[in-house]
Structure formats: structure tokens, C-alpha cells
C-alpha positions in Angstrom: 45.2 57.1 2.3 45.0 60.4 4.5 42.9 59.7 8.1 42.8 61.2 11.0 42.0 58.3 12.9 45.6 57.8 13.8 46.2 60.6 16.6 43.6 61.4 19.2 45.7 63.8 21.2 46.9 65.6 18.6 44.1 67.3 16.1 45.6 68.0 13.0 42.0 69.7 11.4 42.6 73.4 10.1 39.6 74.2 12.5 41.9 73.2 16.0 45.5 74.7 14.5 44.9 77.1 17.3 45.0 74.0 20.0 47.0 71.4 18.8 46.6 69.4 22.0 42.8 69.1 20.8 42.3 69.6 24.4 39.5 71.8 25.5 40.8 74.6 27.9 37.3 74.8 29.8 37.0 70.9 30.6 40.9 71.5 31.9 39.6 74.7 34.1 37.0 72.3 35.5 38.9 69.6 36.4 41.1 71.9 38.4 38.8 73.8 39.8 37.2 70.9 41.2 40.7 69.5 42.7 41.0 73.1 44.3 37.5 72.6 46.2 38.4 69.2 47.3 36.0 67.7 44.9 36.7 63.6 44.6 40.9 64.6 45.1 42.7 67.5 46.9 44.6 69.6 44.2 48.5 68.6 45.4 47.6 64.7 45.5 45.4 64.7 42.0 48.0 66.8 40.1 51.1 65.1 41.6 49.4 61.9 41.2 48.7 62.8 37.7 52.3 63.2 37.0 54.0 60.4 38.7 51.2 58.0 39.7 53.7 55.1 39.6 57.1 57.1 41.0 58.3 56.6 37.4 57.7 60.0 36.1 56.6 60.9 32.2 57.7 57.4 30.8 56.1 55.5 33.7 52.9 57.1 32.1 53.9 56.4 28.6 54.2 52.3 29.5 50.8 52.1 30.7 49.2 54.6 27.9 51.4 52.7 25.0 50.1 49.1 26.2 46.5 50.4 26.4 46.4 52.1 22.9 47.6 48.9 21.6 44.7 46.7 22.8 42.2 49.2 21.0 40.7 48.3 17.8 40.9 52.0 16.8 40.3 52.1 13.0 36.9 50.7 13.9 36.2 52.4 17.1 36.5 56.0 14.2 35.5 53.9 11.2 32.8 56.9 10.5 35.4 59.7 12.0 35.4 61.8 8.4 32.0 62.0 8.0 30.7 62.5 11.8 30.0 65.7 12.7 32.4 67.5 15.7 29.6 66.6 18.0 28.4 63.5 17.1 27.1 61.3 20.1 29.6 58.6 21.3 32.4 60.4 19.9 35.3 60.5 22.3 36.1 64.2 24.0 39.6 64.3 24.2 39.5 65.8 27.7 37.5 62.7 28.1 39.8 60.5 27.0 42.7 62.2 29.2 40.9 61.6 32.5 40.0 58.1 31.0 44.3 58.2 31.0 44.3 59.7 34.7 42.1 56.8 36.2 43.8 54.0 34.6 47.0 54.9 36.0 46.0 55.4 39.4 44.1 51.9 39.4 46.7 49.0 39.8 48.3 47.7 37.3 46.8 45.2 34.8 48.2 42.9 32.5 46.8 44.2 29.0 46.2 40.6 27.1 47.6 40.0 23.7 45.5 39.8 20.9 44.5 36.9 18.5 46.5 36.1 15.2 44.6 34.2 12.8 45.8 31.1 12.3 45.8 30.5 8.8 47.4 34.3 7.7 50.0 33.6 10.2 50.7 29.6 8.3 50.9 31.6 5.1 53.4 33.9 6.5 55.9 30.7 7.6 55.4 28.9 4.0 56.2 32.4 2.2 58.9 33.6 4.5 61.8 30.7 2.7 60.8 33.0 -0.3 61.8 36.3 1.2 65.2 34.7 3.3 66.4 33.7 -0.6 65.5 37.4 -2.3 67.3 39.2 1.0 70.1 36.6 0.7 70.6 37.4 -2.7 70.1 41.2 -3.0 72.3 41.6 -0.1 75.0 39.3 -0.4 75.0 37.3 2.8 74.5 34.4 4.0 73.2 35.0 8.0 69.5 35.3 6.8 68.6 31.6 6.7 69.3 31.6 11.0 66.8 34.2 11.8 63.6 32.7 13.0 60.0 34.2 12.1 57.4 35.7 15.0 54.3 37.0 13.6 52.9 38.6 16.1 49.9 40.8 17.5 50.3 44.7 18.2 50.0 43.9 22.2 52.7 41.9 22.3 54.6 43.8 20.3 54.6 46.8 22.0 55.4 44.9 25.2 58.3 43.3 23.4 59.2 46.6 21.8 59.0 48.8 24.9 61.2 46.0 27.1 63.6 46.5 24.6 64.3 50.1 24.8 64.6 49.8 28.8 67.8 51.7 29.4 66.8 54.7 27.2 63.5 54.7 28.4 64.2 55.0 31.9 67.3 57.6 31.1 64.6 59.5 29.5 62.4 59.0 32.3 65.1 60.4 34.8 65.8 63.3 32.5 61.6 64.0 32.1 61.1 63.3 35.8 60.1 66.9 37.4 61.7 67.6 40.6 58.6 68.9 42.3 59.0 69.7 45.9 62.3 68.5 46.1 64.2 72.0 45.6 65.9 73.9 48.2 63.7 76.5 49.0 66.1 78.6 50.8 64.9 81.1 53.8 61.2 81.8 53.7 60.0 85.5 53.2 58.2 86.6 56.1 56.0 88.6 53.6 55.1 86.1 51.1 52.0 84.8 50.8 51.9 81.4 51.7 50.0 78.5 49.4 50.6 76.7 46.6 52.3 78.6 43.5 49.7 77.5 41.0 51.4 78.6 38.2 54.8 76.9 38.8 52.7 73.9 39.9 51.7 73.7 36.4 54.2 74.3 34.4 56.0 71.4 36.7 53.4 68.8 36.2 50.7 69.1 33.8 53.5 70.0 30.9 55.7 66.8 32.2 52.4 64.7 32.5 51.1 65.7 28.9 54.9 64.6 27.6 54.3 61.3 29.0 50.5 60.9 28.0 52.2 62.0 24.1 55.1 59.8 24.4 53.0 56.7 25.6 50.1 57.6 22.8 52.7 57.7 19.6 54.3 54.1 21.5 50.7 52.9 20.8 50.1 54.5 17.9 53.0 52.8 16.1 52.1 49.4 17.3 49.0 50.7 14.5 50.8 52.0 11.5 54.6 49.9 12.1 54.4 46.5 9.7 57.2 44.9 12.4 60.4 45.2 14.7 62.4 47.4 12.6 60.1 50.0 10.6 61.5 52.9 12.6 65.5 52.0 13.7 64.9 52.8 17.2 67.9 51.5 19.9 65.9 48.4 20.6 68.1 45.4 21.8 65.1 42.3 20.6 66.6 39.2 20.1 67.4 38.3 16.4 64.3 37.5 14.9 61.8 38.8 11.9 58.8 40.4 13.6 55.6 41.0 11.6 52.3 42.6 13.1 49.8 40.6 11.3 46.8 43.2 11.8 48.7 45.7 10.3 49.6 43.7 6.7 45.9 42.3 6.5 44.8 45.7 7.2 47.1 47.1 4.2 45.4 44.1 1.9 42.1 45.7 2.7 42.9 49.4 2.4 44.6 48.6 -1.0 43.5 45.7 -2.6 46.4 44.2 -2.7 46.4 39.8 -2.8 47.6 38.7 0.6 50.8 36.5 -0.6 52.0 39.1 -2.6 51.9 42.1 0.2 52.9 39.1 2.9 56.1 38.3 0.6 56.5 42.4 0.3 56.7 43.2 4.1 58.7 39.9 4.8 61.2 41.0 2.4 61.3 44.3 3.7 61.4 43.0 7.4 64.0 40.5 7.0 66.7 43.2 5.1 66.1 45.4 8.4 66.6 42.3 10.8 69.5 41.4 9.3 70.8 45.1 9.0 69.9 45.3 12.7 71.8 42.0 14.0 75.1 43.4 13.2 75.9 43.8 17.0 78.0 47.0 16.4 75.0 48.8 15.4 72.7 47.9 18.6 75.3 48.9 21.0 76.0 52.5 19.0 72.6 53.2 18.6 71.6 52.9 22.3 74.4 54.6 23.2 73.6 58.0 20.8 69.9 57.7 21.9 70.8 57.3 25.6 72.9 60.1 25.8 70.0 61.8 23.2 67.3 61.6 26.0 69.5 62.4 28.5 70.3 65.5 27.2 66.9 67.1 27.8 66.4 69.2 30.2 62.9 69.7 31.9 63.1 73.7 32.5 60.2 75.0 34.7 61.0 78.5 33.8 61.0 77.6 30.0 58.4 75.8 30.3 56.2 78.5 32.1 57.2 80.4 29.3 56.2 78.0 26.8 53.0 77.7 28.4 52.0 81.3 28.5 50.7 83.7 31.5 48.0 81.4 33.4 45.6 83.0 35.9 44.2 80.2 37.4 41.2 82.4 38.8 40.6 83.2 35.2 39.8 80.1 33.2 40.0 81.9 29.7 43.3 82.6 30.3 44.5 78.6 30.0 43.6 78.7 26.1 46.9 80.5 25.9 48.1 77.3 26.2 49.1 76.7 22.6 52.2 73.8 22.7 53.1 71.6 19.5 55.4 68.8 19.7 57.9 70.4 18.1 57.8 73.2 20.6 57.7 70.9 23.4 61.1 69.6 22.1 62.3 73.1 21.4 61.8 73.8 25.4 63.4 70.2 26.5 66.6 70.5 23.7 69.8 71.8 24.4 73.1 72.0 23.2 74.2 68.6 23.0 71.4 67.6 20.6 73.0 69.8 17.5 75.7 67.4 17.9 73.9 64.3 18.3 71.8 65.1 15.4 74.2 64.6 12.8 75.8 61.5 13.8 72.3 59.6 14.3 70.6 61.5 11.4 74.0 59.7 9.0 73.4 56.4 10.6 69.3 56.7 10.0 69.3 58.1 6.8 71.7 55.8 5.2 70.0 52.5 7.0 67.0 54.0 5.0 68.2 54.5 1.4 70.4 51.4 1.7 67.1 49.3 2.7 65.1 51.1 -0.4 68.1 50.5 -2.8 68.1 46.5 -2.2 64.3 46.2 -1.5 63.5 47.1 -4.8 66.5 46.0 -7.3 64.5 43.1 -8.8 61.4 43.0 -6.7 59.0 43.4 -9.4 60.3 40.3 -11.1 58.4 38.8 -7.9 56.0 40.9 -7.4 53.3 41.8 -10.4 51.4 44.5 -8.0 54.9 45.8 -6.8 53.9 49.3 -8.2 51.0 49.6 -6.4 52.3 48.2 -3.3 55.4 50.5 -3.6 53.0 53.5 -4.3 50.5 52.5 -1.4 53.2 52.7 0.8 55.1 55.8 -0.7 51.6 57.8 0.4 51.4 56.3 4.0 54.4 57.5 4.4 54.4 60.8 3.1 50.6 61.6 5.3 52.0 60.5 8.1 52.6 63.8 10.2 55.1 64.9 12.5 53.0 64.4 15.3 52.8 60.4 14.7 56.4 60.8 14.6 57.1 61.7 18.2 58.8 58.4 18.9 61.4 59.2 16.4 61.6 63.0 17.6 61.8 61.6 21.0 65.0 59.6 20.4 66.9 61.7 17.8 66.2 59.4 14.8 64.0 61.2 13.2 65.5 62.0 9.5 65.1 65.7 7.5 64.1 65.6 4.0 67.9 67.0 3.2 69.5 64.1 4.9 67.3 61.7 3.2 68.1 62.7 0.4 71.6 63.1 1.1 71.6 59.6 2.0 70.0 58.3 -1.6 73.0 60.5 -3.4 75.4 59.0 -1.7 74.3 55.5 -2.5 73.5 56.4 -6.5 77.2 58.0 -6.1 78.3 55.3 -5.1 76.5 52.8 -7.7 77.7 55.2 -10.5 81.0 54.3 -9.8 80.7 50.6 -10.4 81.2 50.3 -6.5 78.1 48.3 -5.9 79.6 45.5 -4.0 80.8 48.3 -1.5 77.6 49.3 -0.3 77.1 46.0 1.3 79.6 46.7 3.8 78.3 49.6 5.2 77.0 47.9 8.0 79.8 45.2 8.9 81.8 47.5 11.8 81.4 50.8 12.7 84.5 51.9 10.6 82.4 51.5 7.2 80.2 54.3 7.8 81.3 57.3 6.0 82.1 60.1 7.7 80.4 63.4 7.8 83.0 64.5 4.7 82.2 61.6 3.0 78.6 61.5 2.9 78.6 64.5 0.4 81.3 62.7 -1.3 81.1 58.9 -1.9 84.2 59.3 -3.7 86.6 59.9 -0.4 84.6 57.2 1.1 85.8 54.4 -1.8 89.3 55.9 -1.6 89.2 55.4 2.5 88.3 52.0 1.7 90.8 51.2 -0.5 93.6 52.3 1.9 92.2 49.7 4.0 92.2 47.1 2.4 
């Protein structure tokens, strides 16, 4: 189902394509002018507080924002968005949303309470889980499934676990993306140079990183609203061995698509169990952590590139702020370095193979178990297709977002192995790192099979 309710900071409506952040330039101008005039807080402390309120840089902002968004009932809050007029009373102004985030970040950290999980639903998941384990064990040819526990959780708890499990890559991202405002060697002062603040430079070094942190946190929070469990996205998580299922996501799927609860529960338990089985391979967790940490470490927060991206701004001319037209893709391009081109290939190969293998195993004989399998599969495809690039911000941040060509190449690889009557070899893909096809083998499954024969 295609809605616009899953993203309050990226406005995908055609009428707002000129301003993809969904931010009112006049509101930003008023905020800056108020700070410059000394209202409420000084310009320097106010802007600095927005960027680094907790001393953690952009990712410190992301962590606070993510937990806050995970706790919200977004769909209920925006249930009538499609029919509401742009100026409808009660509709949240994006600028007010940002100011609310800034207010939250300036206050002492608070422990966001976990949401309640319906006990009847939890009990039903636990009753159905053995059937999911049996299916995955049979189809994936493994006996390791029985030892993996099931955890039926809520969005807030899941988000906290998820962010904690990615502490290393997140900390590296924070270091890479933290501005060095006020710490550069300025050199000898020019006596003819006018004293005072370089407003454009300050905005480039502060507003852009602040927006990056807000967007990253927003997407981590929204990920809890679109994910069904621990392993919907192949991210560098160090979660304990478990099958994590987000109760509210499965319940919402049942309501949205009129699917019997037991069938939806079994479907998503099979999906999450299979992915958890793959994640349990220690080499894969270590490899992803290493690659994704290198990926975020390679980002460079270049103030000169940011100034160029954000346009020619004049703080005395509020209309110049309309020049801020920065999409997530443009922001990533500004932060990218040649190192990312090298890492993209390897991460993309592993990620796309993971997805292609899961889809193949998942749907081999599932129709025998689920009468409404076709409805569930079609609904899932529609959800995936209608998920925008902006909603995939987290995947882009860590480099695990895959292109359509790479996904098709991975599916072709799986098909090529099956056509050569070597289906059993596919179950060895995740045994160790040596089993992953090389770049050349990825396009020629016959080469991969030949290498496996030589290894035997």
C-alpha cells in the first residue's frame, strides 16, 4: 500500500519536489534571525547546540530521534493524511517537528518506555514457531534452527537493541560525520578582514550535519515501523542469536491486507528464522561489521562541498534559503570518497546474494503451508516496491542498499546453480567466507561450482 505517512522529513509529493526535506525556508530564516537577535539563545550556542547537544555529533542526534519516533503511533497520528488538506488544523509542520527534536535534544536523556505487546498474540507466535523452525530446517538443510530462541518484541525495545548492536559502526559514523567547527587552525589574522562570524561557513558546518543526524535518526526510527523483525535489512548488527519479531508490524500487515493472523505469523516467522540462521554464521557478522565500519569511516564531511551543495546563501536575504535543495542522494554524494566505490561492489554482492538466497528458500514449498501465500507474497512485493529511496536511508548510510542490477544478477546466479543440478551447493553459501562467489564467479556460476569441486 502506497502512503506518505512513513516519512515526515522527506516529502515525496510532486508539489514539493523542489524542497525534498519538506522544510519551510521562511521558518528556518525566522529561527536563525531570532537566534541572531539574541532571542531565547545566542546564535553560536543555539546552532552549536543543534549540531552537537550531547557531544556525540550527528549520530548522537540520530540515537535520540530514533527512540522517540519508534515510540510514536505514526499510522494513527496520520491516518487521515491522504484526505487532509495541506493546511488542515492539527497537521504537523515539518519545521515544528524539527524544533521539537531540538527541544528534545536539549533536555536530559530520558528512558523511552517499551510498548505493550498483546499477550494473546505473543502466545500464538510461540505456538506457531516450531512449525517455522521445521520448515526452515528442512528447506535450508540445517539442524541448527532448534537452538535459536524466539523473541516477540515491540518497536521501542527493538530499536534500542538494534542501535546498541550497531554501536561500533555508529560510533565510527559519528566520528566521520562530526564537524570540527571552532577547532581548525585559523592562522594569522588578516588586519583588513572584518571580524565576526562567517555565517555561511557556520551554516554549512552545522545545519547540514544536524540535518544528516536528524534524517539518520528519523530513518532508524521509521525502520522500526516498516521492519517485521531483526533481519529485514542485512545491517552490521551484533544481536544475540535469536529470531526477533516485531508484533505490531505483523498485526498491522494482517489488518491492512486482510490476511488470517496465523498465516501471517507463520510466514514472517519462517522469513525471520531463515535470516537469523544466516546471521548466526559468525564470519558473516564479523565481515559485515568490518566492511560497514570501513564504509562509514570513509565519509568525509567537507565544508567546501557542503557550501557548494547548499548554494549561495545570504543570511540577510531570507529568500536565498530557498536555494537549499538537498536530497539524500546528493548528501551521500557529497560525503562519498573513492573508497566507497571499492566497498560498494563487495557489500552489494554479499547483500544481494543474501536476499536472493532467502527468497529462493523461503518460497520453495511454502504454498503447501499457506493457502493465502499468493496474497501475502504480492502484498510484500508491493510494500517493497513502494518503499522509497529516502526510506532506505539507513541502508544507504551503511552501504548495504543494493541496485536493481545487482539484485537481478544475484537471482540469476541462484538460478544458474539450480539449472546445473547443484542446488545442494547453495546451502553451503554461508558456511564460511570462502564459499561466497568472487566478482567474476558472481556473473558465471559455473566458475563458482568448478572452484568448489577443486576445494573438495
